[in-house]
TORVO-843601 format. One line per 3 residues: their letters; for each residue y, x, z of N, C-alpha, C, O, CB. Coordinates in steps of 0.05 Angstrom, whole numbers, plus 5000, padded with zeros to 4 digits. Each point is the difference from the previous one (the first is absolute). Glycine has a CB too. Layout:
// TORVO-843601
a	Y/X/Z/Y/X/Z/Y/X/Z/Y/X/Z/Y/X/Z  ...
This chain:
// TORVO-843601
mkr	8956/2569/9290/4998/4994/5029/5001/4969/5003/5016/4987/4987/5006/5057/5026  4959/4946/5003/4997/4971/5001/5025/4985/5012/5007/4979/4991/4944/5029/5014  5062/5005/5014/5023/4986/5012/5022/4997/4979/5013/4980/4998/4976/5039/5047
aav	5014/5002/4938/5021/4999/4980/4991/4982/4977/5017/4990/4985/4997/5055/5027  4961/4949/4986/4990/4983/4978/5008/4971/5005/5001/4984/4981/4961/5047/5011  5043/4961/5033/5008/4973/5006/5031/5000/4996/5015/5004/5019/4946/4987/5014
vat	5047/5004/4942/5027/5006/4993/5019/4977/4999/5025/5004/5000/4956/5032/4975  5010/4939/5025/5018/4978/4992/5015/4987/5024/5023/4994/4997/4947/4999/4965  5017/5003/5060/5009/4980/5019/5027/5006/5012/5019/4986/4995/4934/5005/5015
ala	5049/5030/5007/5025/5005/5015/5023/5007/4982/5022/4990/5002/4951/5024/5036  5022/5004/4943/5021/5009/4982/5009/4977/4982/5024/4997/4994/4959/5049/5007  4999/4937/4991/5007/4977/4984/5019/4981/5016/5018/4989/4988/4938/5014/4987
lil	5038/4994/5050/5018/4984/5017/5027/5012/5003/5021/4986/5000/4939/4998/5025  5041/5042/4977/5026/5014/5002/5016/4996/4975/5024/4993/5001/4956/5041/5030  5006/4970/4946/5014/4998/4974/5007/4971/4993/5018/4995/4984/4958/5046/5001
aaq	5011/4940/5028/5005/4972/4994/5023/4989/5015/5006/4976/4999/4946/5018/4992  5062/5023/5024/5023/4991/5016/5022/4989/4982/5015/4982/5009/4974/5052/5025  5013/4975/4942/5019/4990/4981/4987/4977/4984/4977/5003/4993/5047/5042/5004
paa	4991/4934/4996/4988/4979/4983/4992/5010/4973/5015/5016/4988/5013/4951/5036  4949/5025/4967/4990/5010/4974/5017/4993/4977/5002/5014/4980/4953/4984/5039  5058/4978/4983/5016/4990/4977/5027/5014/4997/5011/5000/4978/4966/4957/5028
akp	5033/5055/5015/5026/5012/5000/4998/5030/5000/4985/5012/5016/5034/4948/5007  4997/5053/4960/5001/5029/5000/5016/5009/5025/5024/4993/5002/4972/5009/4947  4992/5014/5069/5015/5008/5024/5024/5017/4993/5000/5016/4981/4957/4982/5045
kvs	5064/4999/4990/5024/5016/4996/4999/5025/5017/5002/4998/5025/5025/4960/4964  4968/5064/4998/4997/5025/5015/5019/5021/4988/5008/4998/4977/4944/4991/5034  5055/5031/5005/5018/5021/4991/4995/5025/5016/4983/5000/5018/5052/4966/4968
gei	4979/5055/5007/4997/5025/5015/4980/5019/4987/4994/4998/4976/5018/4978/5065  4978/5043/4974/4981/5020/4991/4973/4998/5014/4999/4991/5023/5039/5039/4967  4941/4977/4996/4974/5004/5012/4988/5026/4990/5005/5008/4977/4988/4942/5027
tvf	4992/5063/5013/4986/5024/4992/4970/4995/5000/4989/4992/5021/5048/5037/4999  4951/4975/4957/4971/4995/4997/4986/5027/5000/5004/5016/4982/5004/4941/4992  4975/5047/5046/4983/5023/5000/4975/4993/4984/4986/4981/5006/5031/5035/5040
aaa	4977/4999/4933/4979/4993/4981/4984/5024/4991/5010/5022/4997/5017/4939/4988  4947/5034/5012/4982/5021/4990/5010/5012/4974/5011/4985/4983/4950/4992/5039  5036/5049/4974/5010/5013/4976/4990/4988/4974/5014/5000/4980/4989/5042/5047
slt	4973/4947/4974/4988/4988/4976/5014/4974/4991/4995/4990/4979/4962/5030/5034  5061/4970/5004/5015/4976/4994/5027/5006/4988/5016/4982/4994/4961/4995/5043  5029/5048/4958/5027/5008/4992/5010/4985/4975/5021/4987/5001/4969/5058/5018
esf	4995/4956/4960/5009/4987/4975/5001/4970/5002/5019/4987/4991/4963/5052/4984  4996/4950/5036/4999/4970/5001/5020/4988/5019/5013/4980/4993/4939/5024/4997  5053/5008/5033/5020/4990/5019/5028/5003/4989/5017/4983/5005/4952/5027/5033
tai	5036/5012/4947/5026/5004/4989/5006/4978/4979/5022/4990/4999/4974/5060/5008  4984/4942/4978/5003/4979/4980/5003/4973/5014/5016/4983/4992/4957/5043/4975  5012/4969/5055/5002/4975/5014/5027/4998/5014/5011/4978/5002/4939/5022/5006
arq	5061/5022/5001/5027/4999/5012/5021/4991/4980/5019/4986/5008/4967/5051/5023  5011/4970/4944/5019/4990/4980/4997/4970/4996/5020/4986/4997/4978/5059/4980  4978/4945/5024/4995/4971/4999/5012/4986/5024/5012/4979/4998/4946/5029/4974
fdk	5037/5004/5051/5009/4989/5026/5031/4999/5000/5011/4980/5010/4948/5038/5013  5054/5002/4966/5029/5001/4999/5012/4977/4985/5022/4990/5006/4975/5060/4998  4989/4941/4975/5010/4978/4984/5000/4974/5016/5018/4982/4996/4966/5040/4963
kyp	4997/4975/5059/4998/4976/5016/5017/5002/5026/5010/4980/5010/4945/5012/4971  5046/5032/5029/5014/5005/5026/5020/5023/4997/4996/5021/5011/4964/4961/5015  5061/5014/4959/5019/5021/4994/5015/5011/5024/5012/5022/4998/4993/4958/4957
dvt	4995/5006/5067/5015/5009/5023/4983/5017/5018/5009/5009/5021/5018/4950/4977  4948/5046/4994/4982/5017/5016/4995/5027/4985/4993/5000/4977/4985/4959/5044  5027/5063/4993/4994/5026/4989/4974/5010/5011/4996/5002/5024/5053/5009/4971
vrf	4932/4995/4987/4973/5010/5009/4999/5030/4996/5003/5010/4978/4976/4946/5010  5016/5058/5034/4997/5029/4999/4970/5007/5006/4987/4985/5015/5062/5022/4999  4942/5014/4974/4972/5007/5003/4996/5028/5013/5017/5018/4995/4972/4953/4966
dfd	4990/5032/5054/4990/5026/5009/4971/5001/4991/4983/4988/5012/5049/5015/5028  4963/5012/4938/4972/5002/4989/4987/5025/5011/5012/5022/4998/5002/4952/4960  4962/5023/5052/4985/5024/5010/4972/4991/5005/4992/4977/4995/5049/5043/5027
ass	4943/4999/4988/4972/4993/5008/5001/4979/5022/5018/5002/5018/4966/5044/4969  4998/4935/5013/5000/4979/5020/4997/5012/5028/5012/4989/5020/4969/4979/4947  5004/5053/5036/4996/5012/5026/5026/5012/5011/5006/4998/5024/4947/5012/4964
nla	5063/5002/4994/5026/5011/5009/5019/4978/5007/5015/5002/5019/4978/5037/4951  5007/4939/5014/5018/4978/5006/4993/4986/5026/5018/4993/5016/4988/5000/4935  4968/5004/5054/4992/4988/5026/5010/5016/5023/5009/4989/5020/4950/4992/4958
aqi	5038/5046/5020/5009/5017/5022/5031/4998/5003/5009/5000/5023/4953/5032/4968  5052/4967/4987/5029/4997/5002/5009/4974/5013/5018/4999/5017/4986/5029/4942  4982/4950/5035/5006/4974/5012/4994/5001/5030/5016/4990/5016/4973/4987/4941
qqg	4989/5036/5050/4993/5002/5029/5020/5017/5015/5003/4998/5024/4949/4995/4964  5062/5025/4998/5020/5017/5012/5028/4988/4999/5020/5014/5006/4951/5026/4982  5031/4935/5003/5026/4986/4999/5013/5001/4973/5024/4994/4999/4980/5018/5048
gpa	4982/4995/4932/5011/5000/4973/5012/4973/4993/4990/4979/5008/4978/5056/4979  5055/4965/4998/5015/4975/4995/4988/4983/4978/5013/4994/4979/5027/5030/5035  4936/4967/4990/4987/4983/4980/5004/4970/5006/5001/4992/5024/4965/5044/4968
dvf	5037/4948/4987/5000/4971/5003/4974/4989/4991/4991/4979/5010/5058/5020/4983  4938/5014/4988/4974/4992/4989/4983/5025/4996/5010/5021/4993/5011/4939/4984  4953/5037/5028/4981/5021/4995/4978/4990/4981/4985/4982/5007/5025/5039/5039
asa	4988/4992/4930/4979/4994/4981/4982/5024/4998/5009/5021/4990/5021/4947/4984  4945/5029/5034/4982/5023/5002/4979/4998/4978/4994/4979/4989/5013/5023/5060  4982/5022/4944/4978/5001/4980/4973/4996/5013/4979/5002/4987/5049/5028/4985
det	4972/4965/5054/4974/4994/5014/5006/4983/5024/5023/4999/5010/4956/5044/4974  5001/4945/5026/5003/4983/5024/5001/5016/5026/5012/4991/5019/4964/4973/4956  5011/5059/5025/4998/5016/5024/5028/5009/5010/5006/4997/5024/4949/5018/4961
nlq	5061/4995/4997/5026/5011/5009/5019/4977/5008/5015/5004/5019/4979/5035/4951  5005/4939/5017/5017/4977/5009/4990/4990/5027/5016/4992/5016/4994/4996/4936  4964/5011/5051/4989/4991/5026/5009/5017/5023/5004/4991/5022/4957/4990/4953
kti	5042/5045/5020/5010/5019/5021/5028/4990/5010/5005/5001/5024/4969/5038/4955  5043/4953/5002/5027/4991/5008/4999/4973/5014/5018/4994/5016/5001/5033/4946  4961/4957/5031/4997/4975/5014/4991/5005/5029/5010/4988/5019/4979/4988/4937
dsg	4991/5042/5046/4989/5006/5027/5021/5012/5018/4999/4997/5025/4956/5010/4954  5064/5008/5009/5021/5013/5017/5023/4981/5005/5020/5007/5014/4967/5037/4967  5012/4932/5007/5021/4980/5005/5025/5003/4982/5021/4989/5006/4962/5009/5040
dvi	5014/5018/4933/5023/5006/4983/5002/4982/4975/5021/4998/4988/4977/5048/5028  4979/4941/4977/4999/4981/4977/4988/4974/5010/4981/5001/5016/5016/5038/4950  5013/4939/5024/4991/4974/5008/4973/4993/4987/4997/5004/4976/5051/4981/5031
app	4933/5005/5008/4974/4993/4990/4999/4971/4992/5016/4983/5010/4963/5052/5019  5002/4958/4953/4984/5018/4984/5015/5007/4974/5019/4986/4992/4939/4995/5027  5033/5040/4967/5013/5007/4975/4991/4981/4977/4981/4984/5004/5022/5064/5011
lvf	5010/4953/4963/4993/4984/4977/4991/5019/4977/5014/5018/4992/5019/4946/5021  4943/5031/4977/4990/5016/4978/5012/4990/4974/4997/4976/4993/4960/5033/5031  5058/5008/4961/5014/4991/4976/4989/5013/4975/5008/4991/4978/5032/5003/5050
akn	4943/5026/4974/4989/5012/4975/4976/5017/5008/4995/5006/5023/5050/4995/4955  4940/5006/5001/4977/5019/5003/5002/5021/4977/5014/4996/4981/4957/4968/5042  5014/5057/4980/5001/5022/4981/4973/5014/4999/4982/4995/5016/5067/5011/4993
rle	4947/5011/4971/4976/5015/4997/5006/5030/4994/5023/5006/4992/4953/4953/4992  5005/5057/5020/5003/5029/4995/4995/5006/4971/4985/4986/4986/5001/5024/5061  5026/5012/4943/4995/5010/4974/5003/5030/5000/5015/5011/5017/5001/4946/4962
iav	4970/5057/5003/5003/5029/4998/5023/5006/4980/4998/4992/4977/4953/5016/5034  5069/5005/4998/5022/5009/4983/4994/5027/4989/4994/5019/5015/5039/4953/5011  4968/5032/4948/4994/5025/4987/5023/5007/4981/5017/4982/4994/4933/5011/5010
esd	5051/5031/4987/5020/5008/4980/4998/4982/4975/4978/4991/4994/5022/5057/5024  5022/4949/4969/5000/4983/4976/4979/5009/4981/4997/5023/4994/5052/4969/5012  4936/4988/4983/4977/5004/4982/4976/5013/5013/4980/5007/4986/5054/4998/4978
npk	4967/4999/5062/4976/5008/5016/4987/5025/4988/4977/4998/4992/5017/4954/5021  5020/5071/4987/4988/5024/4987/4975/5011/5014/4984/5013/4988/5062/4998/4998  4951/4982/5040/4976/5010/5015/4976/4980/4997/4979/5005/5012/5052/5019/5020
kik	4974/4955/4953/4978/4981/4994/4988/4988/5026/4975/4998/5002/5015/5027/4956  5026/4968/5060/4991/4988/5025/4993/4970/4995/5016/4986/4989/5013/5046/5039  4947/4960/4979/4991/4973/4994/4993/4984/5024/4998/4975/4999/4985/5043/4959
rla	5013/4995/5065/4991/4985/5024/5007/5016/5025/5008/5024/4998/4955/4954/4976  5034/5010/5049/5006/5013/5026/4983/5026/5003/5010/5020/5010/5002/4936/5010  4963/5043/4972/4982/5023/5003/5011/5025/4986/4995/5022/5008/4966/4946/4996
dla	5054/5028/4975/5011/5022/4985/5021/5016/5016/5005/5023/4995/4987/4952/4963  5019/5012/5062/5021/5013/5017/4988/5022/5018/5015/5016/5011/5011/4942/4988  4948/5043/5003/4987/5020/5016/4993/5025/4984/4990/5020/5011/4991/4944/5017
kpr	5026/5036/4946/4994/5023/4983/5016/5025/5009/5024/4997/5008/4966/4972/4954  4998/5054/5037/5014/5025/5008/5024/5006/4982/5000/4993/4976/4957/5025/5043  5063/4994/4992/5025/5008/4986/5017/4977/4991/5020/5004/4987/4955/5036/4998
lvv	5017/4936/5022/5017/4977/4994/5020/4997/5024/4992/4999/5023/4971/4978/4949  5063/5021/5021/5020/4997/5021/5005/4971/5005/5011/4985/4984/5011/5059/5003  4970/4947/5037/5002/4971/5007/5019/4998/5024/4998/5015/5020/4955/4975/4963
vlc	5065/4991/5015/5019/4994/5022/4995/4972/5011/4995/4981/4985/5039/5050/4994  4966/4967/5047/4996/4974/5013/5024/4994/5019/5016/5018/5005/4934/4987/4992  5051/4971/5013/5019/4994/5021/4989/5010/5027/4976/5004/5003/5041/4955/4971
ada	5001/5045/5045/4992/5009/5026/4980/4980/5013/5001/4977/4993/5043/5047/5012  4940/4986/5013/4979/4983/5012/5011/4976/5015/4987/4979/5000/4986/5062/5005  5051/4961/5007/5011/4978/5015/5014/4980/4983/5006/4978/5009/4999/5053/5028
vpc	4999/4975/4938/5015/4983/4981/4980/4980/4987/4978/5008/4994/5057/5029/4997  4973/4938/5005/4981/4981/4989/4985/5009/4975/4976/4997/4998/5053/4969/5021  4986/5046/4961/4986/5008/4976/4980/5023/5005/4981/5003/4985/5059/4983/4988
gky	4965/5029/5048/4981/5021/5007/4975/4988/5013/4978/5009/4994/5060/5023/5013  4966/4948/5010/4977/4987/5013/4984/4985/4980/4975/5000/5000/5051/4996/5043  4988/4990/4938/4985/4985/4980/4984/5019/4982/4978/4993/4992/5058/4971/5009
aae	4976/5059/4992/4985/5019/4983/4975/5010/5014/4979/5003/4988/5065/5011/4991  4958/4991/5047/4977/5009/5015/4978/4979/5000/4976/5007/4997/5054/5021/5032  4978/4947/4973/4980/4978/4999/4987/4999/4972/4976/4996/4998/5051/4978/5036
aft	4989/5030/4945/4989/5000/4973/4981/5023/4995/4979/4996/4988/5063/4982/4997  4964/5045/5026/4982/5023/4997/4974/4995/5014/4978/5008/4990/5061/5023/5007  4962/4957/5026/4976/4993/5015/4983/4980/4984/4976/5004/4998/5048/5004/5046
kag	4988/4972/4944/4986/4981/4984/4987/5014/4976/4977/4993/4992/5054/4971/5022  4983/5055/4974/4990/5014/4977/4980/5022/5007/4987/5011/4982/5056/4979/4995  4955/5017/5049/4982/5021/5008/5008/5027/4991/4984/5017/4992/4980/4950/5007
vev	5062/5039/5002/5011/5025/4990/5019/5012/5020/5014/4986/5015/4981/4998/4938  5005/5043/5049/5018/5014/5017/5020/5015/4983/4993/5015/4982/4972/4990/5054  5060/4990/4970/5022/5012/4983/5017/5018/5018/5009/4992/5021/4991/4969/4947
saa	5005/5063/5023/5017/5019/5014/5028/4998/4988/5004/5007/4976/4957/5024/5036  5058/4961/5004/5028/4997/4989/5015/5026/5002/4999/5015/5019/5001/4937/4995  5015/5054/4964/5017/5023/5000/5024/4996/5019/5010/5020/5012/4976/4990/4940
ske	5022/4966/5051/5021/4993/5020/4998/4970/5006/4988/4985/4985/5042/5052/4998  4981/4956/5040/5001/4972/5008/5029/4993/5005/5013/5011/5018/4941/4991/5003  5056/4979/4963/5029/4994/4999/5007/4977/5019/4983/4985/5010/5018/5031/4943
ena	5026/4982/5051/5010/4981/5020/4998/4971/4992/5001/4982/5017/5029/5054/4998  4969/4958/4958/4997/4973/4991/4989/5001/4971/4997/5021/4988/5040/4963/5042  4958/4992/4959/4988/4998/4973/5019/5011/4979/4990/5013/4981/4985/4947/5034
kaa	5051/5036/4987/5018/5010/4981/5001/5031/4999/5001/5012/4979/5027/4947/5027  4970/5053/5018/4999/5029/5001/4975/5011/4988/5001/5021/4986/5027/4977/5056  4949/4988/4962/4975/5009/4988/5002/4998/4969/4991/5018/4986/4983/4967/5055
lsk	5037/4993/4950/5002/4995/4971/5018/5021/4987/4996/5009/4978/4997/4942/5029  5028/5057/5008/5020/5019/4988/4987/5027/4994/5008/5014/4982/5028/4963/5043  4943/5030/4990/4986/5026/4995/4987/4999/4972/5000/5020/4986/4992/4986/5064
vll	4997/4971/4943/4988/4997/4973/5023/4999/4979/4997/5013/4979/4963/4963/5040  5061/5010/4987/5022/4998/4981/5012/5028/4994/5009/5005/4977/5001/4949/5040  4991/5063/5003/5012/5027/4997/4980/5020/4989/5008/5023/4996/5023/4966/5042
gea	4944/5003/4958/4980/5019/4990/4989/5018/5022/4988/5021/4993/5034/4977/4963  4983/4995/5069/4990/5017/5022/4972/4991/5010/4988/5014/5016/5059/4993/4997  4944/4971/4976/4973/4990/5007/4987/4988/4976/5014/4989/4983/5000/5003/5065
daa	4959/5009/4951/4986/4987/4978/4996/4971/5005/4998/4984/4981/4979/5059/5010  5022/4949/5034/4994/4971/5007/5010/4994/5028/5002/5017/5017/4958/4983/4952  5045/4974/5035/5007/4990/5026/4989/4972/5002/4999/4985/4980/5043/5043/5023
vvy	4949/4964/5021/4991/4973/5005/5024/4985/5012/5008/5005/5023/4943/5009/4983  5059/4967/4978/5023/4984/5009/4994/4970/4995/4976/4993/4998/5057/5046/4992  4987/4945/5007/4996/4972/4994/5003/4994/4970/5013/5015/4986/5003/4973/5060
vtd	4971/4991/4946/5004/4990/4972/5029/4997/4994/5009/5007/4978/4947/4969/5024  5059/5014/5017/5029/4995/4996/5016/5025/4996/5019/5000/4985/4976/4959/5042  4997/5063/4986/5013/5026/4996/4997/5010/4972/5019/5010/4988/4974/5000/5061
vka	4983/4988/4941/4994/5010/4973/5016/4983/4980/5012/5010/4980/4942/5005/5033  5046/4959/4991/5015/4982/4982/5030/5006/5001/5013/4999/4979/4952/4965/5028  5046/5042/5016/5028/5005/5003/5008/5026/4986/5023/5004/4993/4977/4971/5050
akg	4981/5044/4953/5006/5025/4987/5004/4997/4970/5010/5018/4987/4963/5004/5048  5021/4954/4954/5006/4993/4973/4991/5020/4979/5015/5008/4983/5023/4967/5035  4937/5033/4984/4988/5018/4980/5004/5029/5005/4988/5017/4985/5020/4947/4984
dvs	5007/5044/5051/5003/5028/5007/4975/5012/5012/4996/5024/5000/5052/4969/5006  4935/4989/5004/4973/5008/5009/4980/4979/4988/5009/4979/4992/5008/5043/5051  4958/4985/4957/4979/4981/4991/4985/4991/5025/4999/5014/5020/4997/5007/4934
gvr	4991/4956/5044/4985/4990/5022/4970/4998/4993/4993/4992/4978/5047/4982/5037  4944/5033/5004/4971/4997/4997/4991/4979/5020/5003/5003/5024/4991/5046/4962  4995/4930/5004/4992/4977/5016/4977/5007/5019/4981/5015/4992/5033/4954/4971
ipd	4987/5021/5061/4979/5003/5020/4985/4973/5001/5012/4980/5005/5014/5055/5022  4948/4965/4968/4985/4975/5000/5001/4986/5027/5003/5013/5020/4967/5005/4944  5027/4955/5035/5001/4984/5025/4981/5010/5021/5007/4999/5024/5007/4962/4948
ren	4963/5048/5020/4980/5008/5020/5008/5024/5016/4990/5005/5022/4975/4976/4949  5055/5035/5019/5010/5023/5013/5029/4997/5010/5009/5016/5016/4959/5012/4956  5045/4952/5018/5028/4997/5005/5005/4986/5027/4981/4990/5013/5027/5007/4938
vla	5017/5004/5058/5008/4988/5026/5023/4981/4994/5019/5007/4986/4965/5034/5041  5015/4935/4985/5021/4981/4997/5021/5005/5022/4994/4997/5024/4974/4969/4955  5056/5041/5013/5021/5005/5020/5016/4974/5005/5008/4986/4981/4996/5062/5003
typ	5000/4946/5041/5014/4975/5008/5028/5007/5010/5003/5018/5016/4953/4960/4996  5063/5007/4977/5029/5005/5007/5011/4977/5017/5005/4978/4989/5000/5048/4968  4999/4979/5069/5012/4979/5016/5030/5006/5005/5008/5023/4998/4947/4969/5024
vgl	5060/4988/4985/5028/5004/5006/5006/4985/5026/4989/4978/5005/5024/5026/4946  5004/5007/5066/5007/4988/5025/5030/5003/5006/5013/5017/4989/4941/4993/5028  5055/4973/5001/5029/5000/5008/5003/5018/5025/4985/4997/5020/5021/4956/4961
akr	5013/5065/5018/5005/5018/5022/5013/4984/5023/5018/4984/4997/4988/5055/4972  4984/4966/5055/5009/4985/5023/5030/5006/5006/5014/4983/5010/4939/5018/5009  5055/5024/4976/5028/5008/5006/5019/4997/4976/5021/5012/4999/4961/5020/5034
sqn	5010/4952/4948/5016/4995/4976/5028/4992/5008/5004/4983/5017/4956/5005/4957  5060/5023/5012/5028/4993/5005/5009/4977/4982/5022/4990/5002/4987/5057/5011  4973/4945/4969/5006/4978/4981/4974/4985/4994/4990/5000/4978/5049/5025/5002
saa	4950/4962/5041/4974/4987/4998/5000/4977/4980/4980/4995/4987/5011/5018/5059  5032/4973/4950/5001/4978/4981/4996/5010/4972/4984/4988/4985/5047/4988/5045  4983/5045/4962/4996/5011/4973/4973/5013/4997/4988/4999/4979/5061/5009/5018
akv	4941/5004/5024/4973/5013/4999/4978/4979/4995/4982/5005/4985/5034/5031/5047  4987/4940/4981/4981/4979/4996/5001/4990/4971/4979/4994/4988/5025/4992/5060  5020/5013/4941/5003/4990/4972/4987/5021/4981/4988/4992/4980/5055/4983/5032
wvr	4960/5051/4993/4988/5020/4983/4969/4997/5000/4987/5001/4980/5052/5030/5029  4950/4966/5015/4971/4997/5002/4991/4975/4986/4979/5001/4986/5021/5024/5058  5014/4953/4959/4993/4976/4986/5001/5004/4970/4983/4990/4985/5034/4983/5054
fle	5003/5042/4952/5004/5004/4971/4976/5016/4988/4993/4996/4977/5057/5004/5030  4937/5017/5009/4977/5015/4990/4977/4981/4993/4983/5007/4984/5031/5032/5044  4986/4937/4984/4979/4981/4994/5007/4983/4975/4982/4985/4990/5007/5013/5059
ske	5035/5003/4942/5008/4983/4978/4986/5008/4974/4990/5022/4997/5055/4972/5025  4953/4986/4960/4987/5005/4974/5014/5023/4985/4987/5016/4987/4999/4936/5011  5040/5049/5004/5016/5020/4987/4992/5028/5009/4995/5018/4984/5043/4950/5011
aqr	4962/5036/5032/4993/5026/5011/4971/5007/4995/4993/5023/4994/5042/4971/5041  4947/4986/4967/4972/5005/4995/4995/5009/4971/4983/5017/4995/5005/4949/5041  5026/5021/4945/4997/5008/4972/5009/5030/4996/4988/5015/4985/5020/4937/5001
tlq	5013/5055/5028/5010/5027/4998/4980/5020/5011/4995/5021/4988/5052/4962/5015  4942/5011/5020/4979/5017/5012/4977/5003/4981/4989/5022/4996/5024/4963/5050  4978/4994/4941/4978/5001/4981/5008/5017/4975/4984/5015/4989/5000/4940/5027
kfg	5041/5043/4976/5010/5015/4977/4997/5030/5006/4995/5016/4982/5037/4947/5006  4972/5045/5037/4998/5028/5008/4972/5008/5007/4995/5023/5009/5052/4974/5007  4934/4985/4981/4972/5007/5004/4987/4991/5026/4976/5006/5004/5034/5032/4968
fll	5005/4949/5045/4988/4990/5025/4983/4975/4995/5003/4987/4980/5036/5031/5045  4943/4977/4993/4983/4977/4999/5011/4978/5018/5014/5006/5019/4946/5023/4971  5033/4946/5005/5009/4979/5017/4987/5003/5028/4978/5010/5002/5027/4959/4957
p	5009/5022/5062/4989/5003/5027/4975/4983/5004/4989/5001/5022/5057/5009/4995
């Protein structure tokens, strides 16, 4: 979304309220609402953050971005919202629940998750249309579901899903449990599974680039610490961690 693509100006001014040379003194708790695909990377970043800001406790609510956006609009206790797409974060900006504009901190790509060693010999998106193949996708309203639909359109293929799950982790779990032959999730989800599933690369001409923006909740009970968390996501340390987990630079 173009409005969300203009990411630097206002949020940069907000985050610049503290002098760059001095580490701000913050304490208390913050709750970060974050896309399920950020589970492993944000958990690791929180450990790094704790070393620099030991007086701040970071709590997470990981779920589909669409569910998180709805919760925030209904008064959910978020201090920060990190979405797997620009659309859902923009909804919370439009409703006045998140401060504009958001900051893009990472990008991601889709990958086909298959059972370890790929027993069904799936090689491309078109293979997911084969009969008797059990394919699981994310729900249509969830970013990974929308991205998958875009990828299928690019590939010129129609895929019938055995089920549509509430987020990328739920879709991946079906493959992990042997209940599905394949799922379209993120590269980072396959990487986080650490060999329990295999990944089939989707070529750039069919793939979709997922954009991850983060914004500050207007009703934050600890806006000072929330600003520091968002700033930390831009740090070299946090960016290296995101890359380690398979994310792309923003």
